[in-house]
N, CA and C of each residue as an Amber inpcrd file, in Angstrom:
protein
   609
  59.5710000   0.1440000  19.9110000  61.0560000   0.4070000  19.1370000
  61.2290000  -1.2100000  18.2620000  61.6700000  -0.9360000  17.0100000
  61.9800000  -2.0190000  16.1200000  63.3760000  -2.4140000  16.4040000
  63.4780000  -3.7770000  16.1070000  64.9780000  -4.3460000  16.1120000
  64.9430000  -5.0390000  14.7580000  66.2140000  -5.2460000  14.5420000
  66.5690000  -5.6810000  13.2170000  67.3080000  -7.1720000  13.2810000
  66.9680000  -8.1790000  12.6440000  67.1480000  -9.6130000  12.8950000
  68.5440000  -9.6390000  12.1060000  69.8160000 -10.2360000  12.2040000
  70.9390000 -10.4580000  11.5770000  70.3920000 -11.1270000  10.4840000
  71.2240000 -11.2080000   9.2150000  70.9400000 -11.6170000   8.0150000
  70.8140000 -13.3480000   8.0440000  71.1490000 -13.9320000   8.6360000
  71.3330000 -15.4690000   8.9060000  69.9980000 -15.5850000   9.4860000
  70.0590000 -15.1830000  10.6260000  68.7280000 -15.3870000  11.5000000
  67.4070000 -14.8120000  10.5700000  67.3320000 -14.1040000   9.8550000
  66.2900000 -13.2080000   9.4430000  65.7210000 -14.2730000   8.0070000
  66.8880000 -14.8970000   7.5450000  66.5060000 -15.8640000   6.5740000
  65.9090000 -16.9420000   7.0230000  66.3630000 -17.3090000   8.1590000
  65.9310000 -18.4970000   8.6730000  64.3600000 -18.6010000   9.1000000
  64.2490000 -17.3680000   9.9480000  62.6010000 -16.9410000  10.3660000
  61.7010000 -16.8990000   9.4090000  62.3290000 -16.5010000   8.4780000
  61.1830000 -16.0900000   7.1420000  61.0850000 -17.5270000   6.5320000
  62.3850000 -17.9480000   6.1400000  61.7790000 -19.4820000   5.4310000
  61.0600000 -20.2200000   6.2010000  61.1510000 -20.5050000   7.4350000
  60.4650000 -21.4380000   8.6080000  59.1710000 -20.6630000   8.5410000
  58.7290000 -19.3670000   8.7530000  57.4710000 -19.0200000   8.6890000
  56.6780000 -19.2760000   7.6040000  57.4120000 -19.0560000   6.0710000
  56.6430000 -19.3630000   5.0340000  56.3810000 -20.4860000   4.9350000
  57.1030000 -21.5410000   5.4740000  56.7360000 -23.1420000   5.2400000
  56.0060000 -23.6900000   6.4100000  55.6970000 -22.5420000   7.4570000
  54.5670000 -22.7780000   8.4340000  55.2980000 -24.0530000   9.5190000
  56.4690000 -23.9190000   9.6370000  57.1970000 -24.6920000  10.1460000
  57.7220000 -24.2260000  11.8120000  57.2600000 -22.8440000  11.9110000
  57.4850000 -22.1940000  13.4760000  56.6070000 -22.7620000  14.5630000
  56.9960000 -22.7390000  15.7170000  56.1090000 -22.9460000  16.6790000
  55.0600000 -21.6560000  17.0510000  54.0000000 -21.8430000  17.6120000
  52.6630000 -20.9430000  17.4630000  53.3340000 -19.7250000  18.2040000
  54.3100000 -19.7740000  19.1150000  54.8220000 -18.9230000  19.8280000
  56.0900000 -18.0760000  18.9690000  56.8290000 -18.9480000  18.2990000
  57.7040000 -18.3940000  17.3560000  57.1180000 -17.8600000  16.2880000
  55.8620000 -18.0350000  15.7370000  55.0110000 -17.3660000  14.5620000
  54.8340000 -15.7940000  15.2560000  54.0250000 -16.0970000  16.2320000
  53.2840000 -14.7560000  16.6880000  54.4400000 -13.6410000  17.2350000
  55.5620000 -14.1490000  17.6190000  56.9710000 -13.3350000  17.8420000
  57.1600000 -12.6170000  16.4480000  57.4640000 -13.5140000  15.3600000
  57.9250000 -13.1790000  13.8440000  56.7060000 -12.2830000  13.3530000
  55.4920000 -12.3450000  13.6260000  54.3700000 -11.3610000  13.2710000
  54.4360000 -10.1650000  13.8730000  54.6260000 -10.0760000  15.0290000
  54.7600000  -8.8010000  15.7640000  55.8760000  -8.3090000  15.5410000
  56.9700000  -8.7830000  14.9640000  58.2980000  -8.0040000  14.4210000
  57.7600000  -7.6910000  13.2720000  57.1090000  -8.3280000  12.2660000
  56.8980000  -7.6450000  11.1200000  55.8520000  -6.2980000  11.1750000
  54.9970000  -6.5690000  12.0430000  54.0630000  -5.3700000  12.3690000
  54.6170000  -4.2730000  12.6620000  55.9630000  -4.0520000  13.3480000
  56.9350000  -3.1410000  13.5740000  57.5620000  -2.4770000  12.5830000
  57.4270000  -3.0320000  11.3140000  57.8080000  -2.3140000   9.9680000
  59.2590000  -2.6720000   9.5690000  59.6500000  -3.9400000   9.8530000
  60.9960000  -4.4330000   9.5680000  60.7580000  -4.5660000   8.1380000
  61.6610000  -3.7810000   7.0910000  61.3420000  -3.7950000   5.7720000
  62.2250000  -5.3520000   5.6090000  63.4120000  -5.4240000   5.6120000
  64.2360000  -6.5750000   5.3990000  63.7440000  -7.6230000   5.6510000
  62.8640000  -7.9960000   6.8770000  62.3010000  -9.2840000   7.1800000
  61.2740000  -9.4560000   6.0550000  60.3670000  -8.2790000   5.7450000
  59.2730000  -8.4550000   5.0060000  59.7960000  -8.7880000   3.6340000
  60.9760000  -8.2760000   3.2930000  61.5600000  -8.7920000   1.9710000
  61.9330000 -10.0790000   2.0200000  62.4790000 -10.6710000   3.0150000
  62.8450000 -12.0490000   2.9530000  61.5760000 -12.8540000   2.9240000
  60.5320000 -12.5810000   3.6060000  59.2040000 -13.2180000   3.8250000
  58.6080000 -13.2050000   2.2980000  58.6010000 -12.2740000   1.9590000
  57.9060000 -11.9400000   0.1870000  58.5640000 -13.2530000  -0.6820000
  60.0640000 -13.1380000  -0.2330000  60.6250000 -14.2220000  -1.5100000
  60.4330000 -15.4370000  -0.9550000  60.6590000 -15.6450000   0.1240000
  60.2250000 -17.1590000   0.4850000  58.9720000 -17.7930000   0.3600000
  57.7420000 -16.6960000   0.5410000  56.3510000 -16.8000000  -0.0130000
  56.2760000 -17.1390000  -0.9070000  56.9460000 -16.4820000  -2.0310000
  56.7040000 -16.9300000  -3.5720000  57.6550000 -18.0070000  -3.7680000
  58.5660000 -18.4290000  -3.1600000  58.8950000 -19.9030000  -3.6080000
  58.1660000 -20.9700000  -3.0680000  57.4670000 -20.9420000  -1.8250000
  56.6580000 -21.9400000  -1.2860000  55.3740000 -21.9790000  -2.4980000
  54.8930000 -20.9270000  -2.5920000  53.7990000 -21.0000000  -3.3080000
  53.9750000 -21.5330000  -4.9020000  55.3650000 -21.1900000  -5.3370000
  55.6320000 -22.3500000  -6.5820000  55.7920000 -23.5930000  -6.1890000
  56.5750000 -23.7860000  -5.1000000  56.5750000 -25.4120000  -4.6360000
  55.5230000 -25.8960000  -4.8060000  54.1600000 -25.2310000  -4.3650000
  53.1160000 -26.1620000  -4.1200000  52.4650000 -26.3400000  -5.4890000
  52.5900000 -25.6110000  -6.4790000  52.6780000 -25.9610000  -8.1440000
  53.5620000 -26.6940000  -8.8520000  54.2580000 -27.2000000  -7.9120000
  55.2670000 -28.3170000  -8.6850000  56.4470000 -27.5780000  -9.5130000
  56.6190000 -26.2380000  -9.2070000  57.6360000 -25.6070000  -9.9900000
  58.9620000 -25.9640000  -9.5240000  59.5390000 -26.8670000 -10.6270000
  60.9960000 -27.6000000 -10.2010000  62.4030000 -26.6150000  -9.8390000
  62.2640000 -25.4560000 -10.3840000  63.5070000 -24.5470000 -10.1250000
  63.1650000 -23.7810000  -9.2200000  62.3330000 -23.5620000  -8.2810000
  61.8600000 -22.5640000  -7.0260000  62.3350000 -23.4140000  -6.0050000
  63.3500000 -23.1260000  -5.0890000  63.8250000 -23.6510000  -4.0040000
  64.4340000 -22.4750000  -3.0440000  64.2080000 -22.6660000  -1.8400000
  64.6070000 -21.8320000  -0.6200000  66.2740000 -21.8400000  -0.8890000
  67.0360000 -20.7720000  -0.2130000  68.3930000 -20.5680000  -0.5210000
  68.8980000 -21.9450000   0.3340000  70.1850000 -22.4720000  -0.0660000
  70.6920000 -23.6550000   0.5220000  70.9840000 -23.7950000   1.8200000
  71.2960000 -22.3970000   2.5540000  71.7700000 -22.3850000   3.8060000
  70.3070000 -22.4830000   4.7130000  69.3200000 -21.9790000   3.8500000
  67.9370000 -21.7360000   5.0970000  67.4350000 -23.2560000   4.5670000
  67.6950000 -23.6860000   3.5700000  67.0500000 -25.3510000   3.5970000
  67.6890000 -26.1680000   4.4060000  69.0300000 -26.1570000   4.5750000
  69.8100000 -27.0640000   5.5380000  69.3440000 -26.9160000   7.1230000
  69.2510000 -25.6420000   7.3790000  68.7440000 -25.2230000   8.6350000
  67.6080000 -25.9200000   8.9840000  66.2730000 -25.8230000   7.8510000
  65.0300000 -26.2570000   8.1150000  65.1840000 -28.0080000   8.2430000
  65.9450000 -28.6110000   7.2510000  66.2340000 -30.0510000   7.6420000
  66.7190000 -30.4110000   9.1060000  67.7970000 -29.6700000   9.3360000
  68.1640000 -29.7790000  10.6350000  67.0040000 -29.6190000  11.9000000
  66.2990000 -28.7270000  11.5400000  65.4310000 -28.3150000  12.6040000
  64.3170000 -29.2840000  12.7030000  63.6430000 -30.0960000  11.3090000
  62.9400000 -31.1470000  11.3010000  63.7420000 -32.3080000  11.7700000
  64.8600000 -32.7460000  11.5290000  65.3230000 -33.8500000  12.0300000
  65.3600000 -33.7470000  13.5790000  65.8930000 -32.9560000  14.3540000
  65.7300000 -32.4310000  15.5750000  64.5380000 -32.8620000  16.1510000
  63.6140000 -32.2670000  15.9270000  62.1860000 -32.6350000  16.4120000
  61.8700000 -33.9980000  16.1200000  62.1890000 -34.7640000  15.1360000
  61.7780000 -36.0220000  14.9320000  62.4460000 -36.9850000  15.8660000
  63.8170000 -36.6620000  16.2570000  64.3480000 -37.4440000  17.3560000
  63.9130000 -36.9650000  18.8640000  63.2730000 -35.8870000  18.8700000
  62.4050000 -35.6460000  20.3000000  61.2970000 -36.7230000  20.3450000
  60.6070000 -36.7910000  19.2480000  59.3330000 -37.6690000  19.5190000
  59.3760000 -39.1500000  19.1790000  59.1700000 -39.7400000  20.4300000
  59.2240000 -41.1780000  20.5050000  58.4960000 -42.0290000  19.5670000
  58.7920000 -42.9720000  19.0560000  57.7220000 -43.8020000  18.0580000
  56.7030000 -44.4260000  18.5660000  55.6220000 -44.2790000  18.0270000
  54.3680000 -44.9060000  18.4250000  53.8860000 -46.0740000  17.6420000
  53.2070000 -47.1230000  18.5970000  52.9290000 -48.3120000  18.2330000
  51.5430000 -48.0030000  17.2790000  51.3460000 -48.5150000  16.2230000
  49.8420000 -48.2940000  15.7160000  48.8840000 -48.8780000  16.5450000
  47.9000000 -48.4370000  16.4800000  46.6960000 -49.1590000  17.4900000
  46.4130000 -50.2840000  17.1620000  46.7040000 -51.0150000  15.8860000
  46.0950000 -52.2890000  15.6830000  47.1980000 -53.1840000  15.1540000
  48.6160000 -52.5470000  15.8840000  49.6340000 -53.7300000  16.0380000
  49.4670000 -54.7900000  17.2250000  49.7630000 -55.9880000  16.6810000
  49.5640000 -57.0200000  17.5260000  50.9560000 -57.6010000  18.2950000
  50.6450000 -57.7550000  19.6290000  51.7590000 -58.2480000  20.4410000
  51.6180000 -59.7470000  20.4700000  52.4120000 -60.5290000  20.2070000
  52.3020000 -61.9050000  20.3430000  52.1580000 -62.3820000  21.6330000
  52.9170000 -61.5420000  22.4120000  53.2260000 -61.9550000  23.8390000
  51.9130000 -61.7500000  24.8080000  50.6610000 -61.0230000  24.0080000
  49.9340000 -60.2730000  24.9980000  48.7160000 -61.4200000  24.8890000
  48.8420000 -62.6440000  23.9260000  47.6410000 -63.4270000  23.9320000
  48.3680000 -64.7880000  23.9810000  47.4010000 -65.7490000  24.5390000
  47.5700000 -67.3920000  24.9040000  46.7050000 -68.1210000  24.1130000
  47.4310000 -68.9710000  23.2300000  46.3620000 -69.7360000  22.4960000
  46.7550000 -71.3450000  22.7990000  45.7610000 -72.1460000  23.0740000
  45.8500000 -73.6480000  23.3910000  45.0970000 -74.1920000  22.3400000
  45.8190000 -75.0140000  21.4150000  44.6820000 -75.7560000  20.6290000
  44.3870000 -76.8850000  20.9770000  43.1320000 -77.3590000  20.6460000
  42.4170000 -78.6170000  21.1210000  43.2770000 -79.7670000  21.0830000
  44.4820000 -79.8960000  20.5430000  45.0590000 -80.9810000  20.7230000
  46.3850000 -80.6610000  21.4660000  46.6100000 -79.5710000  21.8430000
  47.7500000 -79.1350000  22.9980000  46.9480000 -79.4260000  24.4270000
  48.3190000 -79.3680000  25.4460000  48.0170000 -79.6200000  26.7720000
  48.0260000 -80.9230000  27.1540000  48.0670000 -81.3360000  28.4600000
  47.9320000 -82.3860000  29.0610000  46.9930000 -82.7470000  29.9130000
  46.0410000 -83.6590000  29.6840000  45.1050000 -84.2480000  30.3850000
  45.6000000 -85.0260000  31.5630000  45.0820000 -84.6280000  32.9400000
  45.5060000 -85.3580000  33.9490000  44.5610000 -85.9140000  34.8220000
  44.7070000 -86.8630000  35.5950000  43.4170000 -87.7740000  36.3650000
  43.4100000 -87.0190000  37.6410000  42.1730000 -86.5250000  37.8840000
  41.4960000 -85.9560000  38.8550000  41.1890000 -86.8190000  40.1700000
  40.2200000 -87.8880000  39.3670000  39.8400000 -89.0310000  40.4920000
  39.1000000 -90.0620000  39.2710000  38.6740000 -91.2030000  39.7700000
  38.0740000 -92.1740000  38.7620000  37.1040000 -91.6930000  37.9570000
  37.3270000 -91.8330000  36.7420000  36.6260000 -91.4300000  35.4830000
  36.6550000 -89.7110000  35.1090000  37.2500000 -89.1910000  35.9580000
  37.4420000 -87.5800000  35.8030000  38.7830000 -87.1730000  35.5050000
  39.0900000 -86.3420000  34.2450000  40.3220000 -85.8500000  33.9710000
  40.4990000 -84.4280000  33.6900000  41.2520000 -83.6430000  33.7710000
  41.3080000 -82.2870000  33.6990000  42.5840000 -81.9290000  32.8210000
  42.2040000 -80.6180000  32.1890000  43.5600000 -80.0160000  31.4370000
  43.2550000 -78.4380000  31.9020000  44.6510000 -78.0570000  32.3740000
  44.5710000 -76.7950000  32.6140000  44.9660000 -76.0120000  31.4990000
  44.3020000 -74.5720000  31.3730000  44.5740000 -73.8660000  30.1450000
  45.2540000 -72.5280000  30.2240000  45.0000000 -72.0960000  31.5330000
  45.7610000 -70.8310000  31.6890000  45.5730000 -70.7260000  33.4810000
  46.8030000 -70.1880000  33.8030000  46.9970000 -69.6970000  35.1390000
  47.1800000 -68.1450000  35.4260000  46.2250000 -67.5380000  36.2680000
  46.2250000 -66.0440000  36.5330000  46.6990000 -65.8780000  37.6980000
  48.1180000 -65.4550000  37.6110000  48.9600000 -65.4920000  39.1380000
  48.1180000 -64.3410000  39.8390000  47.9130000 -63.0830000  39.2830000
  47.4850000 -61.9390000  39.9270000  45.9220000 -62.1520000  40.7520000
  45.2360000 -63.0290000  39.9790000  43.8510000 -63.3200000  40.4550000
  43.9520000 -64.6610000  41.3380000  45.1430000 -65.5760000  41.3370000
  45.1600000 -66.7560000  41.6850000  44.3450000 -67.7660000  41.3330000
  44.0590000 -67.4260000  40.2700000  42.8810000 -68.6320000  39.3380000
  43.4160000 -69.3820000  38.2390000  42.6090000 -70.4020000  38.1520000
  43.1950000 -71.2500000  36.8460000  42.0490000 -71.3410000  35.8510000
  41.9850000 -71.7550000  34.8070000  41.1180000 -71.8540000  33.6980000
  41.2550000 -73.1590000  33.2940000  40.5370000 -74.1270000  33.6530000
  40.4840000 -75.4860000  33.2820000  39.5880000 -76.3960000  32.5250000
  39.9030000 -77.3450000  31.7620000  38.8610000 -78.1080000  31.2660000
  38.6200000 -79.3590000  32.0900000  37.1340000 -79.8340000  32.1150000
  37.0780000 -81.1220000  33.1840000  36.4290000 -82.1010000  32.2720000
  36.6790000 -83.1200000  32.2260000  35.8790000 -84.0970000  31.1960000
  35.6120000 -85.2160000  32.1100000  34.0600000 -85.7060000  32.1980000
  33.9640000 -86.4550000  33.4170000  32.9870000 -87.7850000  32.0920000
  33.4800000 -89.1780000  32.4140000  32.9830000 -89.9000000  32.1020000
  31.4750000 -90.3900000  32.2870000  30.8600000 -91.0840000  31.3490000
  29.3590000 -91.2400000  31.8450000  29.2100000 -92.0620000  33.1660000
  28.6590000 -91.3620000  34.1290000  28.3760000 -92.4080000  35.5730000
  29.3830000 -91.6830000  36.5310000  30.2920000 -90.9600000  35.8790000
  31.3900000 -90.4910000  37.0370000  30.8970000 -89.5020000  38.2260000
  31.7510000 -89.4970000  39.3920000  31.1480000 -88.8070000  40.3080000
  32.3330000 -88.1560000  40.9860000  32.4870000 -86.7120000  41.1700000
  33.3670000 -86.0510000  41.8710000  32.9730000 -85.9280000  43.3890000
  34.0020000 -86.4580000  44.6030000  33.6110000 -86.1980000  45.9580000
  33.0810000 -84.8590000  46.0760000  32.4130000 -84.8020000  47.3640000
  32.1720000 -83.4840000  48.0090000  33.4040000 -82.5100000  48.1870000
  33.0990000 -81.0990000  47.9990000  34.3140000 -80.4930000  48.3520000
  34.0000000 -79.0200000  48.7470000  34.9530000 -78.4100000  49.4360000
  34.4870000 -77.0120000  49.7620000  35.4590000 -75.8220000  49.0620000
  34.4930000 -74.8640000  48.3090000  35.4180000 -73.9310000  47.3950000
  36.2110000 -72.9260000  48.0870000  37.4570000 -72.7070000  47.7940000
  38.4280000 -71.7450000  48.7000000  38.5870000 -70.4010000  47.9010000
  37.6900000 -70.2900000  46.8040000  37.2570000 -69.2410000  46.1940000
  36.1410000 -69.1380000  45.4430000  35.9450000 -67.9810000  44.7140000
  34.8370000 -68.1890000  43.6790000  35.0400000 -69.1120000  42.3760000
  34.0540000 -69.7690000  42.3420000  34.5430000 -70.8610000  40.8460000
  33.3400000 -70.6780000  39.9570000  33.6120000 -70.4280000  38.8180000
  32.8140000 -70.5840000  37.7700000  32.6490000 -71.5850000  37.1640000
  31.6030000 -72.2590000  36.5560000  31.4510000 -73.2060000  35.5400000
  30.5580000 -73.2370000  34.5590000  30.7990000 -73.6260000  33.5420000
  30.2370000 -73.6220000  32.0650000  30.1600000 -75.0010000  31.6700000
  29.0150000 -75.2980000  31.2270000  28.8980000 -76.6240000  30.7400000
  28.8630000 -76.5450000  29.3040000  30.1290000 -77.1740000  28.5840000
  30.2560000 -77.3470000  27.2920000  29.3410000 -78.4210000  26.3570000
  29.1100000 -79.4670000  27.2200000  28.6670000 -80.6980000  26.7170000
  28.2390000 -81.5580000  27.6610000  27.1700000 -82.5440000  27.4000000
  26.8240000 -83.3850000  28.3790000  26.0640000 -82.6720000  29.6030000
  25.9690000 -83.7370000  30.7460000  24.8210000 -83.1400000  31.7840000
  25.5980000 -83.3520000  33.2890000  25.5160000 -82.3500000  34.2390000
  25.9370000 -82.4960000  35.3510000  24.7450000 -82.1600000  36.4070000
  24.9830000 -83.0290000  37.4550000  24.0420000 -83.0540000  38.4820000
  24.5720000 -82.6960000  39.9690000  24.3330000 -81.6350000  40.7110000
  25.0740000 -80.9660000  41.7650000  24.0290000 -80.1910000  42.4870000
  24.0130000 -80.4500000  43.9670000  23.2500000 -79.5390000  44.6760000
  21.8160000 -79.8300000  44.3200000  21.1430000 -80.6240000  43.6520000
  19.5170000 -80.6440000  43.3270000  19.4680000 -79.7930000  42.0080000
  20.4740000 -79.5200000  41.2640000  20.2610000 -78.7750000  40.1080000
  20.9400000 -79.8940000  38.9470000  20.1300000 -79.8000000  37.6180000
  20.6020000 -80.6440000  36.7140000  21.1770000 -79.5030000  35.8070000
  22.2960000 -79.4430000  35.0190000  22.8130000 -78.5810000  33.9050000
  23.0910000 -79.1060000  33.0370000  23.0060000 -78.4400000  32.0690000
  22.9840000 -79.1160000  30.5570000  23.9340000 -78.4830000  29.5930000
  24.3810000 -78.5590000  28.4140000  25.0930000 -77.6570000  27.7070000
  24.4790000 -76.4590000  27.2250000  25.5740000 -75.5550000  27.9030000
  25.0280000 -74.0510000  27.4670000  24.7910000 -73.6560000  28.9310000
  24.6840000 -74.2980000  29.8310000  24.2500000 -73.6750000  31.4860000
  25.2800000 -73.4210000  32.0320000  25.1490000 -72.4270000  32.9110000
  26.5170000 -71.8690000  33.9430000  26.1080000 -71.6400000  35.1460000
  26.8810000 -71.8720000  36.1350000  26.9270000 -71.8070000  37.6380000
  27.8550000 -71.1930000  38.1130000  27.6120000 -70.5640000  39.0490000
  28.7610000 -69.9330000  40.1470000  28.6810000 -70.2070000  41.6980000
  29.8770000 -70.8520000  42.0860000  29.9510000 -71.2120000  43.2690000
  30.5950000 -70.1220000  44.4020000  30.1500000 -69.5730000  45.1750000
  30.7210000 -68.6000000  46.2050000  31.7380000 -69.0820000  46.7490000
  32.9820000 -68.3750000  47.3390000  33.7380000 -68.9720000  48.3680000
  33.2480000 -69.3430000  49.3930000  33.9230000 -70.5920000  50.1370000
  33.2980000 -71.2100000  51.2280000  32.3170000 -72.1010000  51.1050000
  31.5350000 -72.1990000  49.8640000  30.2200000 -73.0190000  49.6940000
  30.7230000 -74.1630000  49.2110000  30.0130000 -75.2780000  49.6450000
  30.2570000 -76.8190000  49.8590000  29.3540000 -77.1350000  48.5220000
  30.1790000 -78.1700000  47.9160000  29.4560000 -78.8730000  46.5710000
  29.2660000 -80.3230000  46.9260000  27.9820000 -80.8510000  47.3150000
  27.8690000 -81.9890000  47.2790000  28.2230000 -82.8790000  46.3320000
  28.5910000 -84.1310000  46.3150000  28.8700000 -85.2970000  45.1050000
  28.3110000 -84.7100000  43.9570000  29.1400000 -84.5870000  42.9570000
  28.6090000 -83.9550000  41.5710000  28.5430000 -85.2280000  40.5710000
  27.6990000 -85.4520000  39.7090000  27.6990000 -86.6500000  38.8320000
  27.1840000 -86.5390000  37.4130000  27.5400000 -87.2020000  36.7390000
  26.7890000 -86.9880000  35.1660000  26.4010000 -88.3300000  35.0760000
  25.3120000 -88.2960000  34.1880000  24.7490000 -89.5890000  33.5340000
  25.3360000 -89.7580000  32.2650000  25.3760000 -89.2020000  31.3120000
  26.0610000 -89.3380000  29.8910000  27.0900000 -88.9310000  29.8120000
  28.0100000 -88.3680000  30.9980000  29.2800000 -87.7180000  30.8000000
  29.1680000 -86.0710000  30.4710000  30.2710000 -85.5000000  30.4550000
  30.1920000 -83.9800000  30.4460000  31.8060000 -83.3780000  30.1850000
  31.4350000 -82.1100000  29.6850000  32.8140000 -81.2720000  29.4090000
  32.5620000 -80.1190000  30.0240000  33.3710000 -79.6830000  30.8920000
  33.1410000 -78.4420000  31.8410000  34.1040000 -77.5180000  31.6020000
  34.0940000 -76.1390000  31.6090000  34.8830000 -75.2560000  31.4740000
  34.9370000 -74.4350000  32.6920000  35.9250000 -74.5410000  33.8590000
  35.9900000 -74.1750000  35.2610000  36.8900000 -73.0350000  35.1870000
  36.5490000 -71.7110000  36.0460000  37.4130000 -70.8260000  36.2180000
  37.3810000 -70.5840000  37.8080000  38.6320000 -70.7480000  38.6300000
  38.5580000 -70.9360000  40.0440000  39.8280000 -70.9710000  40.7580000
  40.0150000 -70.9600000  41.8160000  41.1610000 -71.4050000  42.4180000
  41.6300000 -72.7840000  42.1040000  42.8970000 -73.1550000  42.0820000
  43.6400000 -74.1750000  41.5330000  43.1230000 -75.4520000  42.3830000
  42.8580000 -75.2600000  43.9140000  42.6170000 -76.2950000  44.7570000
  41.2970000 -76.2070000  45.4600000  40.7140000 -77.4180000  45.9310000
  39.5850000 -77.6330000  46.7030000  39.9820000 -78.1000000  47.8620000
  38.8800000 -77.8830000  48.7940000  39.2380000 -78.7950000  50.0870000
  38.4630000 -79.9950000  50.4620000  38.9810000 -81.2550000  50.0970000
  38.1300000 -82.1960000  50.1950000  37.9660000 -83.0660000  51.3490000
  38.5880000 -82.2510000  52.3270000  38.2760000 -83.0490000  53.4930000
  37.0940000 -82.7250000  54.1200000  36.2860000 -82.1390000  53.7150000
  34.6880000 -81.5810000  54.2550000  34.0110000 -82.9790000  53.9920000
  33.0180000 -83.3840000  55.3140000  32.2370000 -84.7330000  55.2240000
  30.7440000 -84.3780000  55.0840000
C-alpha cells in the first residue's frame, strides 16, 4: 500500500536524494517509496534531478526551491557539527619532540677527567640519555649496573673489560653486570642510555 509524503517532506526528500545527500538507509527507503508509484514524489524528483543536472554544467539560473535549499544547508551544517575536527597526519606537535643543541645543556663533573651532560630523562623507563666526555688518560671507577646500559662511542677510544672500543663501536651491559675500571688513552666521547645511577660500592 502506497503512502504519500506531505508537500514539505516530499520536497526535502526529493532534493536531498537528487543531490545524493541522503544516507544509504534513507535513500533506499525513498527508492522503495518511488517504486510503489507515488507520482507526486516522482514529479518532485524529476524537477530536482533536472536542476542538479543543470547545476553540474554551471547553469546560473538553476537552483532548488529556497525552502529546500535552506533545509539542505541546515542538514549539512548539523552533520559538520557532529564530525570532530581531524588533525592532518603530517601536522607537527612541538611538545612531541625534544631538541638539545650542541651548545645547550650543562656539563657536570663525574670524577677526575670525566664530565657528563644529560640530554633526556625517560620517567616511564627510568633511564637517562647522557653524553660522557673523558679526557686523555682518564679512568672511571669500577661499578655495578643497576639496569641495562647501552654505550655508543662517538669519538676516541675506550678500554673496558679487556675490550677496546673505538668510534662507531657499541656495547650493552646487562643489569647486575660489573664494569672494571674504564680508561681511555686519547680521550673519548660516549653516548650512554641507562639508569641514572651506578653502584660504585663494588670492590
